[in-house]
N, C-alpha and C positions, 0 to 999 in steps of 0.2 A: 337690328340687334337679335342675335341668337337668343333662344331662351331655352332653359334647362327645365324638363318637366319632371317634378318630384312626386315619387310615388307616396301617396298618403297612408293607405292600409291595402294590402294585397285583397283581403276580403270584404271590402266594402261595395256595394252594389253600385252601379252607375249613378244612381239617385243619391246616393250620401258624397259620392265624389264630386262635387260642385264648388269647393272653397278654392280661392285664388288669393294671390297676394300681389303687389306690386313688385317689379324687377329690382335686382339687386346686381351689384358688380359693374358699375359701368365705369369705366376708367377713362381718364383724361390725358393725352390726347386721344389714345387708343381705347376704343369702347370692347368691354370684356363680355363674357357672358354673364347675364342675369341669373339670379336665383328665381325663378319662378313657380310658387307652389299651387299645382292644378289638380290633376285628376289621377286618380288610384290604377286606372286602366292604362295610362302611357307614363313610363319610365323615363330617366335619363338614359340615352344610349351609353352604354359603358365605354363604346370605344371613344367618344367624345370627350368622356372624362379622361380615360388615359391620355388622349391626345393633350389636353389642356395641362395634366399635370407633367406631360414629357416635356411640353414648352416650356414650363417653369424652372423645370430641373436644367433643361438646356441653357435658360437665361442665366440660371445661377451658375452653371459650370462654364458658360462664356465669360462671366464676371470674374470668376475666379481665375480662369486663365490669363485675364487681362491684367489682373492684379499680380499674378506671378512672372510674365514676361515683361522684361523691360526692352520693348523694341526700340525704343530712341536710342539706347546705347549700342545696338548692332548695326553693324556695315550691311550694305545692300547684299554683298555676296555671301553673308551668316545668314540673311533672312531668306536667301535662296535655300541654302543648307538645311535650314529650318523647316522651310516647306517640303522640300524633298522628303523630308522625314514624315510629314504630315499626310501626303500624298496616301500612303500606304494605310492610314488609320480610317477608322469607319467615318463614313459621311458626316454623320450627327455629331460626333466627337470632335471633328475636326474642322468643321465648316467656319465657325465663329472664328476661330484662331487664323486659319486661311485668309479669310476677310481683312484681320487685323494686319498681316503681314503684307497683304497686297496694297493696303492704304500706306502704311508705313514707307513700304520701297517706292511707292510714286511720290510720297512726302519727301523722301531722301534723294530720290532722283531729279525732282523739282528744284530743291536745294542745290545740289550740285551743278545743275544747268545755269540756276541764277548766278552763282558763284564764277562759273566759267563765262558768264556774259560780264560780269562785273571785272573780271581779269581784263577780257577782250576789250572793253571800253576804255578801263584805265591805261592799257597798252596803245591807245590810239585808235581802236577801231569804232566804228559807227554802229550803234546798238540794232538799227534795223536790219544791218549785214549779218548779224551773227547768227550761225546756225548751230544748233547742237548736233554733236557727234553721233552716230550710230551707237546704239548700247547694247553688247551683247548679252548682258544681265536680263535687260528687259525681255528680248527674245526668248531666253530661257524661262523667266516669269510666265510668259505668256503661255508657252506651250506645255508649262507644270498647272496652270490655271483651266485650260482646255482639257487637259487629261482629267482634272477633278470635277470639272462641268460634266465632262461625258460621266463620269463616276456616279455623279448625283442623278443624271437623268436614268441611269441604269438602275439605280437604288428607287427612284420614284415609280419606274416601270414595275420593276419588281413587286413593289408596296401594293401597287394598284391591282396586279396580277392576284397577289396573297389575298386581297378582298374580295375579290371574285371568288376564290376558292373558298374564303370563309363564308361567302353567303351561300354558296350551294352547301357546305357542311349546315350551317344554320338551317336551310329549308328541309334538309334531310332529318334534322332533329325534330322540327315542327311535325314533319308528316309521321314521324313515330310516336311524338306526343299525343296528336290527332287520333291515330290508330288507338292508343291506349284509351282516350276519354271515350271511344265509340264501340270498346270491347263488350261483348256479352258475359264475359266471364265476371268472376268477383275481382271487381275493380281493385280492392285492397291487398289483393295478391300481385299488384304492379307497382306497389308504393315504390320498393327498391329500385326497379328498372326506371321509373320515372325521376326517382333522385339521381341516378346515375346520367340520366340523360341532362338534368339541370347541372350536374358538376361538369359535363362535357360541354355544355353550352357555354359556362364560364371561363372555359381554357380557350375558347375560340377567339381569334382576334377581331378587328374592326371590318365592317363590310361598307361598301360604297355609299356615299352620305345619302343618295337617292333611295336608298331601300331602309335606310337605319330606322325611322319611325315605324313604317309598316311593320318591318319584321320582329321590332320589339313588341308593338301593340299585339300581333298574333301571339307571340311568346306568352304575355301577360293574361291574355284572353284563355288561352290553353292551360295555363297554370291554374286560373280560377275555377275553370270548370271540371280540372280533374279532382282538385282537392274539394271542391263541392260534392263530388260524387262518392269521396272517400269518407266511411263513417268511422273517424278517429277515435280512439278511447277516449271518454271524457276526462279521466285521470292526467292521460298523456297530454291532452290537450289544454288542461288547466296547467300542468307544470308549463309548456312551451309560452302560454299567454304570460303567466308570471317572469320565467327569464327574460321575455322579449319587453316586458314593460318596464324591468329593472334596467336593462339596457338603453332604452329611451329615456327613461329618467335621468339616467348619467349623462346623456346628449343634450339634453335640455338644460341641465347644471352647467356643462360645458359651454352652451349657448349664451347662457345667462352671464356668465363669466367674462364674455368679450363685451360685455358694456363698459367695463374697466379698462379695455385695451385702447390706448391713446392712438395706435395707427389705425386709422379707419379702413385702409386700404387692406391692410394685413387681417384685420377683423372679418371683413367681408369674405375675403378668400378663405379663412377658416371656417366661416359659416357654411359657405359652398361644401367644403368638405365634409362638414357634419349631416349636411343633408344626403351626401352620397353614401355616409355610414348608414343613416335612417333607413334610406331606402332597401339596403341589405338584411334589415332586421324585419324578422316575421310579423304577423299580427299581434295584438293584445285583446284582451276580452272586450266584447261590444260595449260593456256598461262605462269602461274607462276610456275607449278609443278616442271619441272626441275630445273629451277634456284633455289627455296627453298631448293629441295633434293641435289642438289651440293653443296650449302652452308653448309647444315648440314654434309653431306658426306666428305667435305674437312677437317673439324674440327676433324672429327672421325680419319681418316688418320693422321693428325699431333700427335694427342695423342697416335694413336698406334706405331708410329715411335719413339716417347720419351719411351713409355713402354718398347719397345725392347731395345733399347739402354742403359734404365736404368738396365736390366737384363744383358745385354751384359758387362756393368761396373763390375755388382756384381760378376759376373763369373770371370773376370780377378782379383778382390780382391780375391776370393777364391782360385785362382791357386798360388798368392802371400803367402796367408796363409798357403797353402798346403807347400810350400817350407820351410817357418820357421818352421813349426810343424816338418819337417821331419828331418831338421837340429837340432831341438833341442832334438829330439828322439835318434839320431845318437850321439850327447853330452852326454845324459844320459846313453846310453848303453856301451860308451866308457870310463865312469867315472871308475878310478882306486881305489879299497878300499885295495889293497894288502900292503900298507905302514900305514895302520890306525891300531895303536897300542896301542891307549890309549883312555879312555873316552872322553878326551879333543879334540883329533883328531876326534874322529865319531862325535862328537857334530859339529865341525866346518864343516864337511864334510855335515852333515845334513842340516847345514845353506844354503850351496851351492846348494843342491838339493832344498831346500825351494824356493831359489832365482829362480831357474829353473822353479819351478812349478809357481811361480809368472809371469814369463815371459810367459808361455803357457797361463794364463789366459788373458793374455793382447791381444793375438793373437784371430783373428775372426774365423768364419768357414771355413773349407775347402769345397770342393765340396763334396755333400751330399754321393756319393760312396764310398768315401775316409775316412770320418768323422769317422765311427766307428771303423774301421781297425787301423786307426790313432791313435785313443785313446786308442785302446787295446793295441797297441805297447806302448804307453807312460806310461800307468798304469803299463803295466808288468815292465818296466825298474825300475819305482820309487820303485815297490814291491820288487823287487829283492835286490835294495840297502837296504831298511829298514828291510827286512827279515836277510841281513848279518849283519845289526846294532843288531838287537835282537839276533843274534846268539852269537855275541861278548858278549853282556852284559849276557847271561846265561853262557857264560864261564868265568865271571868276579866272579862268585859265591863264587869261592875259595878267593878272595881277601876279600869279604864280611864276611867269615867264619873268617879269619885274624882279620879282625876288632872286630868282636865279642868277640874274646880272649883279645885284648888289651883292650877293654872296661869293660871285667869283671875283668882285673887287676886293673883299674881304681876304679871299685866299691869296691874292697877289701880294697883297701889305704883307699878310703872315709869311709868305714866302720870301719877302725883301728882309724881313728882320731876323730869320731863322738862323743867319751865320753871325749876327753880332755878338760882339764880346762885351757890350755894355749890359751887362746883367740886370741891372736895377730898371735902366731906362726901357730897354726891349721887353722886360717882364711886363712892367705898366702897361705898355704900348698892347701887348699881346692879350692880357687880361681885358683890356679896354675893347678889343677887337672881338673877344669873345663874348663880352656883354652885347656889343652890338649885332652878332650874329643870332643871340637870343631874341632880340627885339625884332628882327626881320621875319616875314611871315613865312608860310609852308612854300615849298617848291613841288612841282610834279614828283610822283614818288620814284619815277624811274630814273631821274636825277639825282634824288635825295643821297643816296648812300654815297655814290661820286664825290659829290660835292664835299659833302661831310668828312668823306676820308682823306681828300686833298687838304682842307683847312685844318684838321687835327693832326696830319703828318707832318705840316710844318711846325704847329705847335710843340708837337712831341719832340721834333728833333731838336729844337731851341733849348727845350728842358733838360734834354739829356746832355746836351754840350756844357749847360750851366750846372748841372750836378757833378760833372767830370772835373770841373774846375773849381766846385766849392770844398774848402778843407773839410775831410771826413774826420778830423781829429774830433774828438769830444773831451770834455774836461769836466770834472765834478761829478763823474757817474756815481761814485760810491755815496757823495753828499745826496744826490738824488734818489739813490736807494732809501737812505735812510729818511729822508724827508716822505717818501711814499709809505714806508713801513709807519711812519707815526699818523699819516693820516688814515690808513688802514686801523690803526686802534682807534683813532676818533670815532670813525664810521661804526665800527663795533659797539662803541660806548653812547651812542646816540639814545637819547630818551625818546621812548616811541607813545609815551602817554598823551602828547600833543602832536596828533599826526601831521598836521598844516607845518608846524615849526620844525619838526623833525624833517619833512620832504624838504623844507626850504634849506635846513643845514646839509642835507645830504647832498643837494644840487651844488652846494657851495664848495664842499670837500670834494665832489666828482669834476667839478671844474679845476679846482686847485691842483687835484691830482694830474688832470691832463695837462695842465701847463709846466708841469714838472718833466725836465730834459730825460735823457737816455740813461739806464742803469746799466750796469757791467751785463754783458751779453748773456753769461752764464745764469744770472738772476733774472732775466726779464721774464721768462715763462711762468716761474716761481712766484714771482710778486704779482704778475697779471692773474694768475688763477687765484690767489688769496684775496686779492682785491676784489676780483668778480664775485667770489663766494661770499664776502662782506657785505656787498652791495646788493646782491640776489638776497640775501636772508633778510636785510632789511626792507627790500621791495615786497617781500612776502608779508613782513610784518605791518606794512603800511598799505597793503591790498592794492599795490600799483598796477596799473593794467597792462596787458601785454604789449600793446602798441608803444606805449610810454619806454617800456623796458626795452624793447628792439631799438627805438629811438636813441636811448641813452648808451645802448651797446654798441650802436652805429657810431655815435661821437667818439668812442675809444678805439674802434677800428679806423676811423678817419684819422685819428692822430697818428696811428701806426703807419698809414699810408702816406701822410705828409712826411713822414721820416723816411721813407723810402723814396721820394721825388715827386715832382709835381705831376710826371708822366702818368704815374701810378693814380694820381687824383682824376687826372682828365679821362682816363680809360673808365673809371669808376662813375664818372659823371656820364659820360657816354652810354654806359651800361643802363645806368638809372632812368636816363631820359628815353631810351628805347624801350624799357620796360614799361615806363609811364605812358608813352604813346600806345603800346600796344593794350594796357589796361584800358584806356579810354576807348580805343576803337571795340574792344570786346564789350564794355559797357554799353555804348552806342548800338551795338547789334543786339544784344539782349532787349535793350529797350525798344527799337524798333520792332523786333518779333513779338515782343510781349504786346505790342499795340494791337497784334492779328490774333491774338487767343480769344475765346471765348469760354466761359465756365458752363459747361453741360452736364457735368457731374461731380462726384466726390472727388474722383480720381483727377478730373480737370482741374478743380479746386485745388487739389494738393499740389499739382504742378505748377500753378500759378504761384502760390505760395513758396515753393521751393527756388522759382525762377527769382522772385523779390527777394528772398534771403541771399541768392547767391549775388545779384546785382548791389545788395547792400555790401558786402563782404568786398567786392571788387572795388567800390569806392573807398572804403576804409584803407584798405591796401594802397590804392592811388593816391590817398591824402599822407599817408605814411612816406611814399616815395617821393614825393613832393617837398614835403619837410627835409628828407635828406638831401635832396638836389639843392635847397635853399643853404643847408650845412656847408655844402661842398662849396657853393659860390662864395659864402662869407669866407672859407679858408682862401679861396683864390684871390 
């Protein structure tokens, strides 16, 4: 562990500079620098402080970039364009974002390869024979990353060269300081020159780490030697002591306020910055020197103890998390799939595995040395289950072939009925065939559209012919208009004080409104608009949710489709079924992907919550479509 040596007072003799404190700022799992209060002769290398501050700024900058950029929403080509724009930026400014783009690019490339593999397998290919196509974008990415790596290497070499130059400059300043301390002239006449050298020293950057401690030690010794030779005016010296004391009292007060800081890691970092400021302040009067230093050192030790206790607690929590994760891995590994003999059984088992995955995500970090090994074990157990499930589904292809033959038989029956003029009997038979179709399970995707189009084409042809032969004459349209107007008035006058009763009355009136036949064509839109406005207004008053409104609205649209013929209804049902299957597939994909996420940061937690919300919305939409399909079936 590195230590920061903090200057107590520049004017203390080596004998007086013997106070030490325990270390501070030990991070978990990465250990940061300690705050160590030691001697006055050895100060913290300014370069090291600057580097640590710069690292903290870089981390904050990287975090800010990550929050601003939504890489998940970008295509790989867009990520490449974004990377091209970053290459010309400064390495420190761009490196974290470049890494993010690289990770997201390969994550998306992997997803695309998996999708291609899936399509390859579904089209009859053997998974072991699948080969990913050569990706030109990946070659561009590699080229850009190579350029950026070369740029980083050049920057590192430049920085090292600068450090060597800085070392030479500092050594030159030390020689000049040494000459001033050994002059035979009036040393006080060289105060301005000495201070100029001190200012120049502060403007010089970092030196190679191997020389840092020694060169700072020489610098402090020369400072002490020079100022010991100076006969400073007592009044001016007293004034400097007074101002320095005031500044150090302010630092002590700031340090003491850190006792109230709940984030002990932030408090420890702030304490380190206060030590850096302390070092920059000059000496105070000898009679208060020990007192003020003891005050500052005491709060340092207290913050240090809290910091160490904090990470001790974290390590205890990690041990508990380790036990919980090991137990969960053992549970996953012991999961018995030998008795799973049906789709339903596998689906239920998959739900249990997903619950275990949910439990895994709620458990915090284990010790760093165990984390990756444990996650690999967990991932392997999950993959083994889903691989077995996949194997079962592949074995079920024979069932799909049998289903295909059953659907072909229904197509032949429907085609035999399509030219019938016995409208009632043929309609009943076709509706029965459609119900049988629903009861038959899935067929392979490559046959699904073709067999469905064949079946629905026969049904559509029959109902088109039926509609042409059914009298289009309507009677009593004006009476229907009057009846609908009366119902609208009743809806408008419903008392909403009893919401349950009002809702029941509204449903009865809506049903009654739907049962009424056609109205004159020129009045159709007007009466429907008036009706919808009255219903929507009452929905608002009764706080009816959006799903129920959409369902009620669909019932009205369904009546219009009935009037336009059964072909329109069948087309609507086909559209609903496809939408339902698409939603179920999308839900399954999200839930499967959800199982492989882990929460490693606040941003990752937010991403998981957003995915959970999306899955819930998709399920609600699927439930609504399922209700609409049942309404269509009732009409048929």
